[in-house]
C-alpha positions in Angstrom: -31.0 -18.5 -1.7 -31.9 -18.2 2.0 -32.1 -14.6 3.3 -29.7 -14.9 6.2 -26.8 -12.7 7.5 -24.2 -14.5 9.6 -22.7 -12.6 12.5 -19.1 -13.8 13.1 -17.6 -13.5 16.6 -13.9 -12.7 16.5 -12.2 -14.8 19.2 -9.4 -12.9 21.1 -8.6 -11.8 24.6 -10.8 -8.7 23.9 -14.6 -8.8 24.4 -16.6 -9.4 21.2 -20.2 -8.5 20.4 -23.0 -11.0 20.6 -22.9 -13.6 17.8 -26.0 -14.9 16.0 -27.8 -15.3 12.7 -30.4 -12.8 11.4 -32.7 -12.8 8.4 -32.2 -10.2 5.8 -35.7 -8.9 6.6 -34.2 -7.6 9.9 -31.3 -5.6 8.3 -32.8 -2.3 9.4 -32.1 -3.3 13.0 -28.5 -2.1 13.1 -27.5 -1.5 16.8 -24.2 0.2 17.2 -21.2 -1.8 18.6 -17.6 -0.9 19.3 -16.1 -3.2 16.6 -14.8 -2.8 13.1 -17.4 -4.5 10.9 -16.9 -6.3 7.5 -20.0 -6.8 5.3 -20.0 -9.0 2.2 -23.1 -9.0 0.0 -23.7 -12.3 -1.8 -26.9 -11.2 -3.5 -29.3 -8.3 -3.7 -28.4 -4.7 -2.7 -28.8 -2.5 0.3 -28.8 1.3 1.0 -27.0 2.3 4.1 -27.0 5.5 6.1 -23.5 5.7 7.6 -21.0 8.4 8.2 -23.8 10.9 7.7 -24.4 9.9 4.1 -26.7 7.6 2.1 -24.6 4.9 0.4 -25.4 1.9 -1.8 -23.9 -1.6 -1.8 -24.5 -4.2 -4.4 -23.8 -8.0 -4.7 -20.1 -8.9 -4.7 -19.2 -6.0 -2.5 -16.9 -6.2 0.6 -17.3 -3.2 2.8 -15.6 -2.2 6.1 -16.8 0.4 8.6 -16.7 1.3 12.3 -19.8 0.0 14.1 -19.7 2.5 16.9 -20.8 5.3 14.6 -24.6 5.6 14.0 -25.7 3.8 10.9 -28.8 2.1 9.5 -29.8 -0.1 6.5 -32.6 2.1 5.2 -33.6 0.0 2.2 -32.8 -3.4 0.8 -33.8 -5.7 -2.1 -35.9 -8.8 -1.1 -33.2 -11.3 -2.0 -30.4 -9.5 -0.1 -28.0 -12.0 1.6 -24.9 -10.9 3.4 -22.2 -11.7 6.0 -21.2 -9.7 9.0 -17.8 -10.1 10.7 -17.0 -7.9 13.7 -13.4 -7.3 15.1 -12.9 -5.5 18.4 -11.6 -1.9 17.7 -8.8 -2.4 20.2 -7.6 -5.4 18.2 -7.7 -3.5 14.9 -5.7 -0.6 16.4 -3.2 -3.2 17.5 -2.7 -4.4 13.9 -1.0 -1.0 13.3 -2.5 -0.6 9.9 -1.8 2.3 7.6 -2.8 5.5 9.4 -4.8 6.9 6.4 -6.9 3.7 6.4 -7.6 3.8 10.1 -8.4 7.5 10.1 -11.0 6.9 7.3 -12.6 4.2 9.3 -12.7 6.1 12.5 -13.9 9.2 10.6 -17.1 7.4 9.6 -16.2 6.3 6.0 -17.6 3.0 4.6 -14.7 1.6 2.6 -14.8 -1.0 -0.2 -12.2 -2.8 -2.2 -11.7 -0.8 -5.4 -11.4 -4.0 -7.4 -14.6 -5.6 -5.8 -12.9 -9.1 -5.8 -15.3 -12.0 -6.4 -12.9 -14.3 -4.5 -14.3 -12.8 -1.2 -17.4 -14.9 -1.5 -15.7 -18.2 -0.7 -13.7 -17.1 2.4 -16.5 -15.2 3.9 -18.7 -18.3 3.7 -15.9 -20.3 5.3 -15.7 -17.7 8.2 -19.4 -18.4 8.8 -18.8 -22.2 8.7 -15.8 -21.9 11.1 -18.0 -20.0 13.6 -20.7 -22.5 13.4 -18.3 -25.4 14.0 -17.1 -24.0 17.3 -13.7 -25.6 16.6 -10.9 -23.6 18.4 -8.4 -24.2 15.6 -10.8 -23.1 12.9 -11.9 -20.1 14.9 -8.2 -19.1 15.2 -7.7 -19.5 11.5 -10.8 -17.4 10.9 -9.3 -14.6 13.0 -6.1 -14.7 11.1 -7.8 -14.7 7.7 -9.9 -11.7 8.6 -6.9 -9.8 9.9 -5.1 -10.6 6.7 -8.0 -9.4 4.6 -8.0 -6.1 6.5 -4.3 -5.8 6.0 -4.6 -6.3 2.2 -7.3 -3.6 2.0 -5.3 -1.3 4.2 -2.2 -1.8 1.9 -4.1 -0.7 -1.2 -3.2 2.8 -2.2 -6.9 3.8 -2.8 -9.7 2.4 -0.7 -12.8 3.5 -2.5 -15.8 5.0 -0.6 -19.1 3.3 -1.2 -21.1 5.1 -3.9 -23.7 7.7 -2.8 -27.3 6.9 -3.3 -29.1 9.0 -5.9 -29.7 12.3 -4.3 -33.0 14.0 -3.7 -34.0 17.0 -1.6 -34.9 15.1 1.6 -31.7 13.1 1.7 -29.6 16.3 1.1 -31.3 17.9 4.0 -30.7 14.9 6.3 -27.1 14.8 5.2 -26.9 18.5 6.0 -28.1 17.9 9.5 -25.7 14.9 9.9 -22.8 17.1 8.8 -23.8 19.8 11.3 -23.9 17.2 14.1 -20.6 15.7 13.1 -19.0 19.1 13.6 -20.9 20.1 16.7 -21.7 16.9 18.7 -19.3 17.9 21.5 -21.3 21.1 22.2 -24.7 21.7 23.6 -27.2 21.4 20.7 -30.9 22.5 20.6 -33.7 21.6 18.2 -33.5 25.2 16.9 -29.8 24.6 16.0 -30.7 21.4 14.1 -33.4 23.1 12.1 -31.3 26.2 11.3 -28.5 23.9 9.9 -30.7 23.1 6.9 -33.2 25.9 6.9 -36.2 23.9 8.2 -38.6 24.2 11.1 -37.0 22.1 14.0 -40.0 19.8 14.3 -40.0 19.0 10.6 -36.2 18.5 10.5 -36.5 15.9 13.2 -39.4 14.2 11.6 -37.6 14.1 8.3 -34.4 12.7 9.9 -36.3 9.8 11.5 -38.3 9.1 8.4 -35.2 8.9 6.1 -32.8 7.2 8.5 -34.9 5.0 10.8 -33.5 6.6 13.9 -34.1 9.8 15.8 -31.8 12.7 15.6 -31.1 12.4 19.3 -30.1 8.8 19.0 -27.7 9.8 16.2 -26.2 12.6 18.4 -25.8 10.3 21.4 -24.1 7.6 19.3 -21.7 10.2 17.8 -20.7 11.2 21.4 -20.3 7.6 22.4 -18.1 6.8 19.5 -15.9 9.7 20.5 -15.8 8.4 24.1 -15.0 4.8 23.1 -12.0 5.9 21.0 -10.7 8.1 23.9 -11.2 5.2 26.4 -9.0 3.0 24.2 -6.4 5.5 23.1 -5.9 7.9 26.0 -5.3 8.0 29.7 -7.9 10.7 30.4 -10.2 10.2 33.3 -13.7 8.9 32.6 -15.1 12.3 33.8 -12.8 14.2 31.4 -13.9 11.9 28.6 -17.5 12.4 29.4 -17.2 16.1 29.3 -15.0 16.1 26.1 -17.6 13.9 24.3 -20.4 16.4 25.0 -22.4 14.6 27.7 -22.2 17.5 30.2 -22.1 15.2 33.2 -20.7 11.9 34.4 -24.2 10.6 35.3 -25.5 11.2 31.7 -22.5 9.6 30.2 -22.7 6.5 32.3 -26.4 6.1 31.6 -26.0 6.5 27.9 -22.9 4.3 27.7 -24.3 1.4 29.7 -27.6 1.6 27.9 -26.1 1.6 24.4 -23.0 -0.6 25.0 -24.2 -2.9 27.7 -21.0 -2.4 29.6 -19.5 0.3 31.8 -16.9 2.8 30.5 -14.3 1.3 32.9 -15.0 -2.3 31.7 -14.8 -1.1 28.1 -11.4 0.5 28.8 -10.0 -2.8 30.1 -10.2 -4.1 26.5 -7.0 -2.2 25.7 -4.3 -4.8 25.0 -1.7 -2.6 26.7 -0.9 0.8 27.9 1.0 1.6 24.8 -2.1 1.7 22.6 -2.6 5.1 21.1 -4.6 6.7 18.3 -3.5 5.8 14.7 -0.3 7.2 13.3 -0.1 9.1 10.0 
């Protein structure tokens, strides 16, 4: 089976991320994006670092997570083949899904269908074919089918979290640092604070984080702050300066530099993605 991962663009009035096809060998390259992402594994298995935890996905699994939060595929089996579909966050908030479901996603959880339905294989392949066709009618059908799939998952009483990877000491220490950053990213953080969170020398804590996660701890911190800012831009009327400070950047200049570098768009342009002024954070 060819080792490819289709990236499906979701057509709407809102900006979508770049579409393309990548080989499974490049799965470690997981840039953040402001969309809700669906992954379906056709074969193989992959270990993710997402939401500050190491999680495992196997063949036949449909998983959903928010792409703005820092994540990485840290290990994979050679035969891993999977599909990506990305839906703009503003569009998903407009679906008015169950509040508990949306809060889990925006809180960094990687959610899977508790029944792991095998019937997801056929429609996910069809989504890839619809995208490849470029046919407007098929692309619209693809959008509606993905929305319906998210609605079905949201309607389930229990969305299961992806299972943790087998724990070992290094991963527990990395997860400890990630938990500390998740609680403190809006504050000023030093290398000493990072090491103290898990009882390690700061330099070793940072080396360990990069080794286990495939990204630096500062990249992780900046992406947490950017995720916070993206949600505020879509769900509040706060000024860009207020959002920059509330997200932990300390200055408007640092916020703009990080946002445009990571998101390839300005905060103001990103805010225009809102479908209307009534859009607000998810309800309970």
